[in-house]
N, C-alpha and C positions, 0 to 999 in steps of 0.2 A: 783594715783590721783595727779594732779598738786597743787601747793600752792594756786593758785587762786580758784580752785574748792573747796579745803578744807576751804578756807576763806569764800566762798559763802555759803557752807553748815553750817559753824559755825554761820554766819550772820543769816541764816534762823532759826537755833535753838534759837538764841538770840531774834530774832524779827519775830516770825511766822506770825504776821499780819501786818508786816511792821513797819516803824518808824512813830512816831506821827507827824501829820500835822493838825493844827487847821483850821477849816472852818470859814472864816470871814463873817460878816453880816448875821448871821443865822436868820431864821424866827421864829416866835412864835411856829409854827407847828414843826419845827426841834427841838426846845427846849423841847416841849412836848414829842416828840419821845425819846429824851435823858432821860427824867424823867422815861418813861416806861422802857427803857433799864436799867437804874440805879436800878429800883425796881426788876429786874430779875437777876442782877449780883450775888447776894448771892446764889440764887437757882442754877445758872450755876456752881458756885464754889463748892457748896455742892455736886451736881451731879457728878462732876469730882473726888472729893476727897473721899467722904464717902465710896464707894465700895472698896477702896484700903486697903491692909493689912498694918500693921506697917512697915514691911520691904519695901514695895513699897513706902510708904510715906517718908521713909528715903533714897530714891533713888534720886540722882541729876537729874534734868531735862535735863542736857547736861553735857559734860565733863567740870570739873572745875566750874560747876554752883551750885546753891543752891539746896537743897533737896526739895521735894514737901512740906514737913511740914514747912520748912523755908519760902517758897513762900507763904503759907497760912498765917503764922504769919506776914509776910511782908505786905500782902494785908490789914490785920487789922490795922497795924501801919500806913501805908501810907494813909489808909482811914481816920483815925483819924486826921492825919496831914493835908490832903486835906480839910476836913470839917472845921477845925479850920482856915486854910488859907482863905477859902471862907468866913467864918463869919467875920474874921478881915477885909477882903476886903469890906464887906457890911457895917461895922460899923466904919471904920477908913478911913481917906483919904490917899490912896496909901501907906499902911503900908509896912514896910521893913520886909520881912520874911526870917529868917535864914534857912540854910540848915542843914542837919544832916547826920551822917555817917551810911547809911543804911547797909553797909558791916559789920560794927562793931555791929550794933544792931542785925544782923542775927546770931552773934556768942554768944549772951547772953543766959543765962540758960532758959529763958522763951520760946525761940525758940526751944530748944532741949527737955525740960522737960514738957512743957504744951501740953495737947492734942489739936488736930486740932479743936475739937468741940468748945473750948472757942473762938477761932478766927472766926470760922464760924458763931457763934451766934453774935459776935461783929460786923462783916461785915453786917449781916442781919439787926440788930437793928440800926446801924449807917446809912446804906443806907436808911432805912425807915425814920429816922429823916431828912436826907439830902433831900429826896424827898418831905417831908412835907414842909421844908423850901423853896425849889425851886418852889413849886406850888403857894406859896404866893407872889412871886416876880413880880415886874413890869418889862417890857422890858428894861427900862433904868438901872435897877439894874445890869443886866448882862454886862453892859458896864463899871462898876466900875473896878478898877484895884488894884493889889498888886504888889510889887516888890520883887521877889524871888532872893536870893543870887545865887541859882543854875540855875534858869530858866529865869531870867530877868523879865521885865514888862509883866504882863499877865492880860487880862480881865477875869472877872468871867465866862463869856461864854466859853472862851478858857480853863479855869481851869476845868470847868465841862467836856468839851470834853476830856481833858487830863486824868481826873480821870477815865472816862469810858474806854478810850483807854488802860490805864495802867492796869485796872482790866482785860479787855479782853485779853490783851497781856500776862499776867501771867496765866490766865486760859488756853489760847492756848498753852503755854509752857507745862502745865501739861497734857493736852489732847494729845498733840503731843507725849509726852513721853509714854503715855498709848498706843497709836496706834503703835508706833515703837516697844514697848516691847511686844505687843500682850496680854496685860492684860485684 
């Protein structure tokens, strides 16, 4: 296998649904569809993870990648972070949002020692609150912005799209591992 083929395969393992690209000027119907998807994400994650054994959950989704359990806990952490960024964007004028060291968070004891169920429940409840908030917004609210140290200036509409992409991206990493492994 050539280096470029190996790099392409690694890229596919890292980004099984492709890299994020926000859609500009979305309609109210597109946002409503996003809310429906948001409500389903926790069930999609649970369906992928729940049948796995402890050994399978401790398997990296790719070489040098996080384990399934680390990905599950990461989704709970980034969900909380995304929700708080969104709320700050709703309630402050272009707030400055700091980044955080996701790689170091994944090495903490709660990622290794806490069962997946705690993060599965957290994602479920958080997404339910997020959806409740989103259904109450006016179209102009989605044009509000925040400024992220890691992502730059982002509208709340793009932030919602990114959150959904991020969740699906990691769920796809888990399901691709399951398919490759024949579990």
